[in-house]
N, C-alpha and C positions, 0 to 999 in steps of 0.2 A: 630843484633837486627832488626827485620822487620820494626818497626815504628821509624824511625829516624827523623820524621817530628815534627814540633812544633804546627802546626795549622790544621793538619789532621791526621787521623789514617789509617794505611795501614796493613791489616790483610789477609794473604793468608789462604784460606779454601775452601774445597769442589770443587776442580778443578778451582777455581777462586781467585779473590782478592776483598775484601770489602774495598773501599776507603770512609772514612767518613769525611766530612767537620766538623771540630771540634772547633768551636767558639760559643758554645751554649749560652754564656752570652750575645752575640749580635746577636742571631738568625742566626749564621753562615754567617754574612755579609762578603763579599769577599774583603779582604784587598789585597794589592800588594803582601804581603808575601804568603798569602793563594793561590793566583793565581799562583805564581811561584812554590809553592810546589805541587799544583795539576798538573801543566805542567810536573814537574819532575816525579810524581807518575804515570801518564799515560804512560810516556816513559818507566819507570821501569817495569810496568806491561806488556806493549806491547812487551818488549824484553825478557820476561820470558817464556820459552816454557811450563812450568807447568801451566801457567795461561791461561785458555781457555775462560774466560769471566771476565769482569770488572763490578762490581756493585758499583754505586756511590750514596751515601745518605748523610744525614746530622744528626748531633748529636742533641738530645733534641727535642724541640717543633717545629722545622722548618727544611725544606730542606736548604733554604737560603733566607734571606731577600733582597738579591741583593748586588750590590757593595756598599762598606762602604761609607756612606755620612756624617760621623761624623767628617770629617777633618775640622779644623778651617781655613777658608779662608776669607780674607777681600776683599769685592767687591767694586768697584768704580762705582757709578751711574752717569748718567742714562744708560750707556751701560752694566753695570753688569759684567765688566771684573775684573779678579783678580788683586789686587793692583800691579802695576809695570809691567804689561804685556800688550803688544799690541795685536790687533786683529790677526795680522799675526802669532804671537807667539802662541796664544791660539789655532788657527785653526791647525797649524802644529803639536803642541803637541798632540792634541786629535786625529787627523787622524792617526798619527804614533802610538800612544798608543793603539788605538782601533785595528789596524791591527796586531801589533806585540804582543799585550797582550790579552785583553778580546776577541775581535772578532777573533784574531789569533788562540786562543785555540779552538774556535768553528770551524773555518775553518780547523784546523788540524784534527778534527774528520772526516770531509768530505774528506780531502786530504790524510791523512797519517795513522791514527790508523787502524791496521789490526785485532785487537781483539774486539769483540762486547762489547759495553758498555750498561748496563741496569741501568737506573736511577730509584731509589726507593724514592718516594716523600711522605712525611707526613708533615702536617702543612703548614706554609707559604712558598710559592715558588714564589718570587717576582723578577721583573727586571732581572738583570744578572743571578740570580739563575734559573729563568725560562728558560733562553736561554740555560744554560747547561743541564737542565733536558730535554728540548724538542729536543735538538740537539743530545742527546744520541740516540743510535740506537733503543732501546726500552725504554718505560717509563711506569712504573707501579705505581699506586698511592693508598694510603690509603684513606678511605672515608672522612678524615678530611683535605685533601689537598686543598689549596687555591692558585690560580694562578693569576698573574696580572703584567702589565707593568706600575706600578704607577709612574715611573720616568718621563713619558710624562707630568704629572701634574706639574712638576717643571722645565719645558723646557729642556727636554732631548729627546733622540731618542728611538723609539721602535726597534724591531729586526725582520728581514725578516723570521726568523725561525717560527714565529707565522703564517705568511702568507703561508709559505711552507706547514705546517701541517694542519692548520685549513681552508685553502682556502681563497680566496680574500675577500669575504663578511664577513665571520665569523671572520677572522683575523682582518680586519679593525674595526669591531664593537667594539672590545676591545682594539686594539692598539691605536686608536685615543683618547680614554678617560682615559685609565689606569684602567678601571673598573675591579674589582675582579670577578673571577668565581670559583665555587666549582668543586669538582672532577667529579660530574655527568655531568655538562655542558662541562667541558674539554673533557670528554669521548665522548659526543655527537658530538662535532665539530671536533674530530679527533686528539686531542693533545696526547691522551693516548692509550696504548694497552689494559689496564685492570684496573678496580677499585676493590679493595678488602677492607675488613672491617678495618683492623689494619695495622700498619707499620710492625709488625712481620709477618703478613700474606703476605705482599708485598715482604719482604725480602725472605721468604720461596719460593714464586713463582719465584723470580729472581734466587735463587740458583738452583732450580729444572731445570730452563731453561739452566743454565750453565752446569749442569750435563748432560743434553741431548746433548748440544754442544760437550761435551767431548767424546761422542760416535761416532762423525763424524771426519774423518781425518782433522787435523788442516789446512793443505794446502787447502783442499776443502772449509772449512769455510772462510779462508782468501780470496780465489778467488771469492766465491759467494758474500761475503760482498763487495769486490771491484767492482763487476758487478753493484751492486746497487749504491755505492758511486760514482764511475767514471761516471755512467750514469747520475747522478744528475749534475756532473761537466759539462759533454758534453751539457746538457740542459741549462746550464748557471748559476748554483747556485754559483759557485766560484765568478763569476763576480758580481752577486747580492750582495754577502757578502762584496765584495770590495767596491761597490758603497754605500752600507749601511754605511761603515766606513767613506767615504767621506762626505756623507750627515749628519752623526752624528756630525762631526766636525762643520758643518755649523749650526746645530740647537743649539749646545752648546753656540754659540756666538750670538744667536738671542734673548737673554733675553730682556723682556720688564719690565721696572721698576715696573709698577703697578701689574704685576703678580709675579715677583720674589722677590722684596725687602720685602714685608710683610712676606714671608717665612723666609728670613734671619734674619729679626728683631725678629721673633718668636724664632728662634734658639738661638739668643743672649740672649733673656730674659728668656727662659725656657728650653733650651737644645733640644736634638733630639726629645724627646717626644712631646714638644710643636710644633716643626717644622712639624712633621708628622700629628699632630692634625689639624694644620692650613692648611696643604696641602689637607687632605682627607675629612674633615668634610663637605665641600660644595658638595661632591659627594655622601654623604650618604642619604638614604640607598643605598647600592651597589646592583647590579642586583642579585647576588648569594652569597652564603657563609655566614660567621659568622656576617657580617655587612649588611645583606640584610633586616633586620627588622628595621623599624623606631623606634628610641629611644622614650620612653614615655616622655611626657612633664613634 
């Protein structure tokens, strides 16, 4: 049975494989399990000679809302450390976790994957979800796609993949604030290859590209992909991602009580929805996308 996973779908078709993040009830938020399953699915597809391209998408109304922030953690203030943890333990945990897990998956696309990955984005593509979408070799979006690194608003790190694709000034404009951008703006600043009307249109475009890949010798595709990827490594991308992990660990322990505690209080009182409202309302209206219009009084 092809789909032996619990939190993603794995479907071989049309010379490739469609990998679908499958937690639509939480907008495909990336749990540890989903992260591990995606790691395994990418390896499985890359090892299959019948797979000439990997298409990565999300089920339902989102590509991914980012890494799952619904875990119940008690924080001790004023430092905002998890209860029972020292600063040293938290830094070591996050820098190791980032490189071996989240950031490690991204680095593996640069370092190891020899099969082209095409991300198909529809709906929300936030935080870690955007990192996966943008680090894929090609990214095609439906017109309803919305991107952002909103985690910076709750004292977390952005990701160098935005700077890599959008450039220094465009990347910083959105990385420093967590502002949302729509598909049109994402295309303008270089995050995307193409914008089409619907998710179905984007999937069709992706599969047509995989079918074109299948007309080229597989070894040729692998080597030409390696020319691009290894070139980025030589230019320093691997080191940039490694440093990204080190600095991410530092920002996680830089919580200020006046910024972070109100968010945690909102979560305790009203759950994840209240947390997100408390986090994002001060930034509305957003520059682009579905929250770019000021709410009527």
